[in-house]
C-alpha positions as CSV (number, residue, x, y, z in Angstrom):
1,D,0.0,0.0,0.0
2,P,1.3,3.5,-0.7
3,Y,2.3,5.5,2.4
4,L,1.2,9.1,1.8
5,V,3.0,12.0,3.4
6,R,1.7,15.6,3.2
7,F,4.2,18.4,3.4
8,E,3.1,21.0,5.9
9,T,3.1,24.4,4.1
10,N,0.9,27.4,3.8
11,D,-0.3,27.3,7.4
12,S,-1.2,23.6,7.3
13,H,1.2,22.7,10.1
14,D,-1.7,22.4,12.7
15,L,-3.9,20.3,10.4
16,D,-3.9,16.5,11.0
17,P,-2.9,14.9,7.7
18,A,-5.6,12.2,8.3
19,A,-8.1,14.9,7.6
20,H,-7.0,14.7,4.0
21,H,-6.4,11.0,3.9
22,F,-2.6,11.1,4.4
23,D,-0.7,8.8,6.7
24,A,1.7,11.4,8.0
25,G,2.9,15.0,7.7
26,A,6.4,16.4,7.0
27,D,8.0,19.7,7.7
28,L,9.3,21.6,4.7
29,H,12.1,23.7,6.0
30,P,12.5,26.5,6.1
31,H,8.9,27.1,5.0
32,W,7.2,26.4,8.4
33,L,9.4,29.1,10.0
34,F,7.6,31.9,8.2
35,H,4.2,30.8,9.5
36,T,5.1,30.2,13.1
37,A,4.6,32.5,16.1
38,D,7.1,35.3,16.5
39,D,8.2,34.0,19.9
40,H,9.5,30.8,18.2
41,R,11.3,32.7,15.4
42,P,15.1,32.9,15.4
43,E,16.5,36.4,15.5
44,R,16.0,38.4,12.3
45,L,19.2,40.0,11.0
46,P,19.2,43.5,9.3
47,L,20.7,42.4,6.0
48,G,19.7,42.7,2.4
49,R,16.8,44.7,0.9
50,A,13.6,46.1,2.3
51,G,11.4,43.3,3.5
52,D,14.2,40.6,3.5
53,Q,14.3,38.3,6.5
54,W,17.5,36.6,7.4
55,F,17.4,33.8,10.0
56,G,20.5,32.3,11.6
57,Y,21.0,28.7,10.3
58,D,21.8,27.2,13.7
59,A,18.9,29.0,15.3
60,V,16.5,27.5,12.7
61,A,17.9,24.1,13.4
62,A,17.5,24.7,17.2
63,A,13.9,25.9,16.7
64,S,13.2,22.8,14.6
65,A,14.4,20.6,17.4
66,A,12.4,22.5,20.1
67,R,9.2,22.5,18.1
68,A,6.3,20.7,19.8
69,R,5.5,17.4,18.2
70,P,1.9,16.9,17.1
71,A,-0.5,14.0,17.9
72,W,0.2,12.6,14.4
73,R,3.4,11.3,12.8
74,R,5.4,14.3,11.4
75,F,8.7,13.6,9.7
76,P,11.4,16.2,10.1
77,C,13.1,18.1,7.3
78,V,16.6,19.5,7.1
79,V,17.8,22.0,4.5
80,P,21.5,22.5,3.7
81,D,21.0,26.2,3.0
82,W,18.3,28.6,1.8
83,D,18.3,32.0,0.1
84,T,15.4,33.3,-2.0
85,S,17.0,36.7,-2.7
86,A,17.8,35.7,-6.4
87,R,14.0,35.2,-6.9
88,K,13.1,38.4,-5.0
89,P,15.2,41.2,-6.5
90,N,12.8,43.8,-5.1
91,G,13.0,42.5,-1.5
92,G,10.9,40.2,0.6
93,A,13.4,37.3,0.5
94,N,13.6,34.7,3.2
95,S,17.1,33.4,3.7
96,L,19.3,31.5,6.1
97,H,22.5,33.1,7.4
98,H,25.8,31.6,8.6
99,Q,25.2,28.1,7.2
100,T,28.1,25.7,7.6
101,V,28.7,22.1,6.7
102,I,29.2,21.3,10.4
103,G,25.8,22.9,11.2
104,Y,24.1,21.0,8.5
105,E,25.6,17.7,9.6
106,T,24.7,18.4,13.2
107,W,21.1,19.1,12.4
108,L,20.8,16.1,10.1
109,T,22.5,13.8,12.5
110,R,20.1,14.9,15.3
111,E,17.0,14.3,13.2
112,V,18.3,10.9,11.9
113,E,19.0,9.8,15.5
114,Q,15.6,11.0,16.7
115,Q,13.9,8.9,13.9
116,R,16.0,5.8,14.9
117,R,14.7,6.2,18.5
118,A,11.1,7.0,17.6
119,P,8.6,4.6,19.3
120,G,6.2,2.5,17.3
121,G,6.4,0.9,13.9
122,G,6.1,2.4,10.4
123,P,8.6,4.3,8.3
124,R,11.3,6.4,9.8
125,L,12.1,9.2,7.4
126,V,14.0,12.5,7.4
127,M,13.2,14.8,4.5
128,L,16.0,16.8,2.8
129,N,14.9,20.0,1.1
130,A,17.7,19.9,-1.4
131,W,16.2,19.7,-4.9
132,N,19.4,21.2,-6.4
133,E,17.7,24.6,-6.8
134,W,20.8,26.7,-7.3
135,S,18.9,30.0,-7.2
136,E,17.7,29.2,-3.7
137,C,21.0,27.6,-2.5
138,G,19.0,24.4,-1.7
139,Y,21.5,21.9,-3.1
140,L,23.9,19.1,-2.1
141,E,25.8,18.9,-5.4
142,P,29.5,19.5,-5.3
143,D,30.5,23.1,-5.8
144,A,33.6,25.3,-5.7
145,E,33.0,26.4,-2.1
146,Y,32.3,23.1,-0.3
147,G,33.4,20.4,-2.9
148,T,31.7,17.2,-1.8
149,A,31.5,18.1,1.9
150,L,27.7,18.3,2.0
151,L,27.3,14.9,0.5
152,E,29.9,13.5,2.8
153,A,28.2,15.1,5.8
154,T,24.9,13.5,4.6
155,A,26.6,10.1,4.5
156,R,28.1,10.5,8.0
157,A,24.8,11.7,9.4
158,K,23.1,8.6,8.0
159,G,25.8,6.4,9.7
160,L,27.7,5.5,6.6
161,K,31.4,5.2,7.2
162,E,32.6,5.1,3.7
163,R,33.4,8.2,1.7
164,V,30.9,9.4,-0.8
165,V,32.5,9.3,-4.3
166,I,31.2,11.5,-7.1
167,I,32.0,10.4,-10.6
168,H,32.1,13.2,-13.2
169,H,32.6,12.6,-16.9
170,A,34.1,15.5,-18.7
């Protein structure tokens, strides 16, 4: 049987997925951050253009860990980075600030371990919002800044000991 997971976006984070015949919900980081109460938001930093909101990467990870768990199964989501300023040239971007490979690995490792310890049966998933969207910095692909470090951090967080090897044909 298919196992259906609904991503919690557009203020749907308080709606039980079963109401729409889904088996579980899942965060879509950093999307939920922009719909949550101000007292749960990481500090906004005064950078960028008018209306831009920058959130500290480690603060977002900490807010995710501190978030109250609902009565239904919600799978966590981790994002390696996020910056919508390329899509919002006139302001209003939502972006993460001070992202590091260590911060990403720490956040992902914590969520993987929490899923391993989760009670009950059923799938144990951690979502990665990394669809290789270069204009929003949501990618794991090797680049000039980090090389393969994000992929290697992903493997370590999952518990793989071997090194991730990327084969590129010129």
